[in-house]
C-alpha positions in Angstrom: -0.6 10.9 12.1 1.0 7.9 13.7 4.4 6.7 14.8 5.9 4.1 12.4 7.0 2.1 15.4 3.4 1.5 16.5 2.1 0.3 13.1 4.6 -1.9 11.4 2.3 -4.0 9.3 -0.6 -2.8 7.1 -3.6 -5.1 6.4 -5.5 -4.5 3.2 -8.7 -6.3 2.4 -9.5 -5.7 -1.3 -10.5 -7.3 -4.6 -8.1 -6.4 -7.4 -9.2 -6.9 -11.0 -6.5 -5.6 -13.2 -3.8 -6.5 -15.6 -0.9 -6.8 -13.2 -0.3 -8.3 -9.7 2.2 -5.5 -8.9 0.7 -3.1 -6.4 2.6 -0.6 -4.3 2.1 1.1 -1.0 3.6 4.6 -0.4 3.8 6.7 2.7 4.6 10.3 3.6 6.6 11.3 6.7 6.4 14.5 8.8 10.1 15.1 8.3 9.9 14.2 4.6 6.6 15.2 3.1 5.3 13.7 -0.1 5.4 10.3 -1.7 8.4 8.8 -3.4 9.8 5.5 -4.6 12.1 5.3 -1.6 9.2 5.5 0.8 7.3 2.6 -0.7 7.0 -1.2 -0.6 5.8 -3.6 -3.2 2.7 -5.7 -2.8 1.9 -8.8 -4.9 -1.8 -9.2 -5.4 -4.0 -11.9 -7.1 -5.8 -9.7 -9.7 -8.8 -12.0 -10.2 -11.5 -9.8 -8.6 -11.8 -12.0 -5.5 -11.8 -10.4 -2.0 -8.6 -11.2 -0.1 -6.6 -9.8 2.8 -3.0 -8.8 2.1 -0.4 -8.0 4.8 2.2 -5.4 3.9 5.4 -5.3 6.1 6.0 -1.6 6.0 8.8 -2.0 8.5 10.8 -3.9 5.8 11.8 -0.5 4.5 14.4 1.7 6.3 12.4 4.7 5.2 9.4 3.7 7.3 10.3 5.5 10.4 9.3 8.6 12.5 5.9 10.1 12.2 3.8 9.0 9.2 1.4 11.5 7.8 -0.3 9.7 4.9 -0.6 6.5 2.8 -1.1 5.9 -0.9 -2.0 2.6 -2.6 -1.2 2.2 -6.3 -3.1 -0.9 -7.4 -0.9 -1.5 -10.5 1.7 0.3 -12.5 -0.3 0.8 -15.6 -4.1 1.1 -15.3 -6.4 0.2 -18.2 -10.0 0.7 -18.9 -12.1 -1.8 -17.0 -9.5 -2.3 -14.2 -11.0 -2.1 -10.7 -10.1 -2.4 -7.1 -12.8 -2.8 -4.4 -11.4 -1.9 -1.0 -13.2 -3.3 2.1 -10.7 -2.1 4.7 -7.2 -0.8 5.3 -5.8 -0.9 8.8 -3.0 -1.8 11.2 
């Protein structure tokens, strides 16, 4: 659990090797459990398998507020055999 006001940006260090650069970060709130499209932000990646650090401005969404209870990272909209994501770290 954490307050959205104390963690406005998410840092993801990962290597994406997949067919699309379109990743998405979702969150769940205490007052609105579960993940939904409304509680998400898009993330553009470079899907070449190289380790990079991405910064996600969660505060850019009006739905990122209150007490956050969980995160979800969808590395691309349509996974395929052979697609991979190596995550080194996720933090604020």
